[in-house]
C-alpha positions in Angstrom: -48.3 -13.1 28.4 -47.4 -11.5 25.0 -44.4 -13.4 23.7 -42.5 -12.4 20.5 -43.2 -14.5 17.5 -40.6 -15.7 15.1 -42.9 -15.3 12.1 -43.4 -12.0 10.2 -47.2 -12.0 10.4 -47.6 -11.9 14.2 -51.0 -11.0 15.6 -51.6 -8.8 18.6 -52.8 -10.7 21.7 -54.1 -8.9 24.8 -53.9 -10.1 28.4 -57.3 -11.3 29.5 -57.7 -8.4 32.0 -56.0 -5.7 29.9 -59.2 -4.0 29.0 -60.4 -3.9 32.6 -57.1 -2.5 33.8 -57.1 0.3 31.2 -60.7 1.2 32.0 -60.1 1.1 35.8 -62.5 -1.8 36.4 -59.8 -4.4 37.3 -59.7 -6.0 40.8 -56.4 -5.8 42.5 -55.4 -7.6 45.7 -55.3 -4.2 47.6 -58.9 -3.6 46.7 -60.2 -6.8 48.4 -61.4 -6.6 52.0 -59.3 -8.2 54.6 -60.6 -11.4 56.1 -60.8 -11.5 59.9 -57.9 -13.4 61.3 -55.6 -12.7 58.3 -52.0 -13.1 59.2 -49.3 -10.8 57.8 -45.6 -11.4 57.3 -42.6 -9.2 56.6 -39.2 -10.3 55.3 -36.3 -9.4 57.5 -32.6 -9.4 56.9 -30.1 -10.6 59.4 -27.4 -8.2 60.6 -24.9 -11.1 60.5 -23.7 -12.5 57.2 -23.7 -16.1 58.5 -25.4 -17.9 61.3 -23.5 -18.0 64.6 
């Protein structure tokens, strides 16, 4: 992560996958094939503010 430096002579640091992302060669989780038997979950919100 690029964090600001307190000194005046800061150097530029790139994220390790920045070049691949810019060039379209980066792997993203959506690009990976699903493994057979993969479980999926979805967050749900309760219609009640407190448990009954």
